[in-house]
Every structure is written in structure tokens, then in C-alpha cells.
C-alpha positions in Angstrom: 177.6 87.4 67.9 177.4 87.0 71.5 180.5 87.5 73.7 181.5 83.9 75.3 181.4 85.5 78.6 177.9 86.9 78.9 177.4 88.1 82.6 179.1 90.4 84.9 180.1 90.4 88.3 177.8 91.9 91.0 176.9 95.2 90.2 175.8 97.5 93.0 178.5 96.6 95.5 181.3 95.5 93.2 183.8 98.0 94.6 183.0 96.7 98.1 183.7 93.3 96.8 187.0 94.1 95.0 187.9 95.8 98.5 187.3 92.7 100.2 189.4 90.6 97.7 192.5 93.2 98.5 192.4 92.0 102.1 191.8 88.3 101.5 188.3 88.5 103.2 186.0 86.9 100.4 184.5 83.6 100.7 186.7 80.6 99.5 185.3 78.0 97.2 184.1 75.0 98.9 185.0 71.7 97.0 182.4 69.1 96.4 184.4 66.8 98.5 183.6 68.9 101.6 180.2 67.3 101.3 181.2 63.9 100.7 178.8 61.4 102.5 176.4 64.4 103.8 174.0 64.7 100.7 170.8 63.1 101.7 169.6 60.6 99.0 166.5 61.6 97.2 163.5 59.4 97.5 161.9 58.1 94.4 158.9 60.3 95.0 161.3 63.3 95.3 162.9 62.5 92.0 159.6 61.9 90.3 158.4 65.4 91.7 161.5 66.9 90.3 160.7 65.6 86.7 157.2 66.9 86.7 157.6 70.3 88.3 160.5 72.2 86.6 162.0 75.6 86.7 159.3 76.8 84.1 156.8 76.3 86.8 155.8 80.0 87.4 156.6 79.7 91.2 159.7 78.2 90.5 160.8 80.6 87.8 160.3 83.5 90.3 162.6 81.7 92.7 165.1 81.6 90.1 165.1 85.0 89.1 165.4 86.0 92.9 168.2 83.9 93.3 170.0 85.4 90.2 169.0 88.9 91.5 170.5 88.2 95.0 173.9 87.6 93.4 173.7 90.4 90.7 172.0 93.2 92.5 171.9 92.2 96.3 168.1 91.9 96.4 165.5 89.5 95.9 163.4 92.3 94.1 164.3 91.3 90.5 161.3 93.2 89.3 162.7 96.5 90.4 165.8 95.9 88.0 164.1 96.5 84.6 165.4 100.1 84.9 169.0 99.2 86.1 171.8 100.4 83.9 175.7 100.8 84.8 179.0 100.5 83.3 180.9 98.5 85.9 184.2 98.4 83.9 184.2 94.7 82.8 184.7 95.5 79.2 181.1 94.8 78.2 179.9 98.3 77.9 176.8 99.1 79.6 174.8 96.3 81.7 171.4 96.8 82.0 167.9 95.4 82.9 166.7 92.3 84.6 169.3 89.8 83.3 172.3 92.1 82.4 171.9 92.8 78.8 175.1 94.3 77.6 175.8 96.9 75.0 179.1 95.1 74.1 177.8 91.4 73.7 174.8 91.9 71.4 171.9 90.8 73.5 171.1 94.4 74.5 170.9 95.3 70.8 168.6 92.5 70.0 166.4 93.7 72.9 166.1 97.2 71.8 165.4 96.0 68.2 162.6 93.7 69.5 161.2 96.5 71.4 161.4 98.9 68.4 159.7 96.5 66.3 156.9 96.2 68.7 156.8 99.9 69.3 158.7 102.0 66.8 158.1 105.3 68.4 160.1 104.5 71.6 162.8 106.6 73.6 165.5 103.9 72.8 164.9 103.5 69.1 167.2 106.4 68.2 170.2 104.7 69.8 170.1 101.6 67.6 172.7 103.0 65.1 175.1 103.4 68.1 174.2 100.0 69.5 175.2 98.4 66.3 178.6 100.3 66.3 179.4 99.5 69.8 178.6 95.7 69.7 181.6 93.6 70.6 183.3 96.4 72.5 183.0 98.6 75.9 182.5 101.9 73.9 179.9 104.3 74.7 180.2 106.1 71.3 176.9 107.5 70.3 175.3 106.4 73.8 176.4 109.1 76.0 175.1 111.3 77.1 171.4 110.4 77.3 171.4 106.6 77.0 171.1 105.8 80.7 168.2 108.1 81.2 166.4 106.9 78.1 166.7 103.4 79.4 165.3 104.2 82.8 162.5 106.0 81.1 161.7 103.0 78.7 161.9 100.7 81.8 158.8 102.3 83.1 156.8 101.0 80.0 155.2 97.6 80.4 156.0 96.9 76.8 159.4 97.3 77.4 159.4 95.2 80.5 157.9 92.4 78.5 160.4 92.7 75.9 163.1 92.0 78.6 161.2 89.1 79.9 160.7 87.7 76.2 164.5 88.0 75.4 165.6 86.6 78.8 163.3 83.7 77.9 164.3 83.2 74.3 168.2 83.7 74.7 168.8 82.2 78.4 166.0 80.6 80.3 164.3 78.4 77.7 167.5 77.0 76.2 168.9 76.3 79.8 165.9 74.5 80.9 165.5 72.8 77.8 169.2 71.2 77.9 168.9 70.5 81.5 165.4 68.6 81.1 167.3 66.7 78.3 170.0 65.5 80.6 167.3 64.5 83.0 167.8 67.2 85.8 165.2 68.3 88.2 164.5 71.7 89.2 167.8 72.6 90.9 169.8 71.3 88.1 167.8 73.3 85.7 168.7 76.4 87.9 172.2 75.4 87.8 172.1 75.4 84.0 170.3 78.8 83.8 172.7 80.7 86.3 175.6 79.2 84.3 174.2 80.3 80.9 173.2 83.5 82.3 176.9 84.5 83.3 178.9 82.7 81.0 176.7 82.6 77.7 176.7 79.6 75.2 179.7 80.5 73.3 182.3 78.2 72.1 185.4 79.1 74.5 186.5 77.1 77.4 184.5 78.9 80.1 181.1 79.0 78.2 178.1 77.1 79.3 178.8 74.3 76.8 182.4 73.8 77.9 181.2 73.8 81.7 178.6 71.0 80.7 181.5 69.1 78.7 183.8 69.2 81.7 181.0 67.8 84.1 180.2 65.1 81.5 184.0 63.9 81.5 183.4 63.3 85.3 179.9 62.1 85.8 176.9 60.9 83.8 173.7 62.8 84.0 170.5 61.0 84.9 169.5 60.8 81.4 172.6 58.7 80.5 171.9 56.4 83.7 174.1 58.5 86.2 173.2 59.8 89.8 171.7 63.2 89.5 173.7 64.4 92.8 177.0 63.2 91.5 176.5 64.8 88.1 175.4 68.2 89.6 178.4 68.1 92.1 180.6 67.7 88.9 178.9 70.4 87.0 179.2 72.9 90.0 182.9 72.0 90.2 183.3 72.9 86.7 181.4 75.9 86.9 183.5 77.3 89.9 186.7 76.5 87.8 185.1 78.5 84.8 184.3 81.5 87.3 187.9 81.4 88.7 189.3 82.1 85.2 188.2 85.7 85.1 188.4 88.4 87.7 185.1 89.6 87.3 183.4 86.2 88.2 186.2 85.0 90.7 183.9 85.4 93.8 182.2 81.9 93.7 180.0 82.2 96.5 176.7 82.1 94.2 177.7 78.4 93.9 179.6 77.6 97.0 177.0 79.1 99.6 174.0 78.8 97.5 173.7 76.2 94.8 175.9 73.7 96.5 174.0 74.2 99.9 170.7 73.4 98.3 172.3 70.0 96.7 173.9 69.2 100.1 170.5 69.4 101.7 169.0 67.2 98.8 166.7 69.8 97.7 166.6 68.9 94.1 163.3 70.6 93.7 164.3 73.8 94.8 161.5 74.0 97.5 161.2 76.7 99.9 162.4 77.6 102.4 165.6 78.4 100.9 168.3 79.9 102.9 171.6 80.9 101.2 174.4 83.6 101.1 176.1 85.5 98.3 179.2 87.8 98.9 178.4 87.3 102.6 174.8 88.6 102.6 172.2 86.4 103.9 168.8 85.6 101.9 165.5 83.9 102.8 162.8 82.5 100.6 160.1 81.2 102.8 
């Protein structure tokens, strides 16, 4: 079973972020009402293009991975994260790889099982019994010492990189994009769903992706139900911010406030470059 909260906070600079929280310097949430009356109305052609070119377009998918990496790793180079592994002390054990597979939430176990089915003689296969034992906890029993080095070694194997890609798609990307398309959302909306399911998982508690979506639906209708896309996405991002604020590890909401909300305010429902945004005060650009 996956833990209801899948993702962790920012990794490599989490201690810096927490220090900023202590002195009150983190970015504050920008409510949707702050943008009332400023969002350009998308043209019919813009909406049609959004419906045709979704986040599963290879170029847009790469943008999605860069956006997530900017929040999780403070870099746009998401492909450099296959070998990332760290315990950031959030109760989920080790967090690793391009999507933050966690030893305590089941998806790391699924990943290593997939890799082992494809390549039985790999450096991580011997850790499968330990991964099964620690699933659902933050324990390192049976993993230390050696697991981190083994992960970094495996990350050099293209087969392990492909396994990470495939599990990302199976568990997170494809379900999020599919759900967004069924709600009639364009590329930005599909990314908003993806980023939410990456962080919160699709469990049954009040801050999971499904519950975030239900909170949004209580406030606005998505395009598939005859609603306005901008209004619905505003409601979804409001619900997302609320969910993030319920857990300290997610409490900095700048990946919504100064990234996704900025794209929405600019009427960029296609998530078309150039894109400029900030996360935790760091500025990023995709040209």
C-alpha cells in the first residue's frame, strides 16, 4: 500500500528552507483572489491547441520533469537525479531517483522489483527482503550500510534508468494526465494534477490527490462538466495549497504560488515556453 502522502519536501536544501521558516522569510501563499480580473481569457484557438497537445507530448513532458526537478532538487537537470538518494527525515525512509521513490511508501520496492524482473543479477536485488520489511516505515534495517552506494551504482545502468521512467509513468504521470484529460483540462491543468499526485499520492485521506480534486470540484466545475478552465484550476490550486499547509514537510507552497499560479495568471494553459518561475526563492527559466 502506498502511503497517502507520497512526496517529500525539497531535498538538497531542506535545511536552508527550514532555517528561513524559523525567521519568517519563506514565501507566503498568494491566494487566487489576488489575481482576480488579471487572468487573460484564452482564445478558442488556444483552448483547441491545449486539447490537442497535452503533457504527454515529449517536449511538454520534459518541461514537466524540469518543473518538478526545480522544486525537488533546485535544478532543471532532472536526468541527473537517477542516482539521487537521501533520508531527509520526513518519516518516509530513503527518498531516491527522478520521482522521489521512497523506501517507506512502497513505490521504491515496486521499482526494485521491476528492475530485478528485467535484470535479476543487479546490485539492488539483494536488498529486496529488507525493502519489504521496511515498507510503511522510516526504518533503514537491512539497508545500511551499502544501500545508498548500490543505488548510485545501479543509477548508471540504462536499464535502471528506464525502470525509473516506467514506474514514474505507471504510478504517477499516466494516471494524472488521464484524469486531467477526462476533466477537459489542457497542458497546464494536466501538470497541476501530475505535480499534486507526485507530492501527495492518490490515497484516501484528506490531503491526497483525490481529495484535493474533490475540494476543487466543490468550488468549481471543470471544462468537461461545462465549467471554466481558469476558474476550476484556481479552485484546484487553492485546494492544493490547503493540502500542502497541513504538513510541515510540504508547507512551503511556492511551487504553486510562484510557479503554477503564475502560468495560470498569464493565461498559459498550454504551458508554452518561455516560462519563468520561482521556487523557494530561486528563479528558473525555460526558453
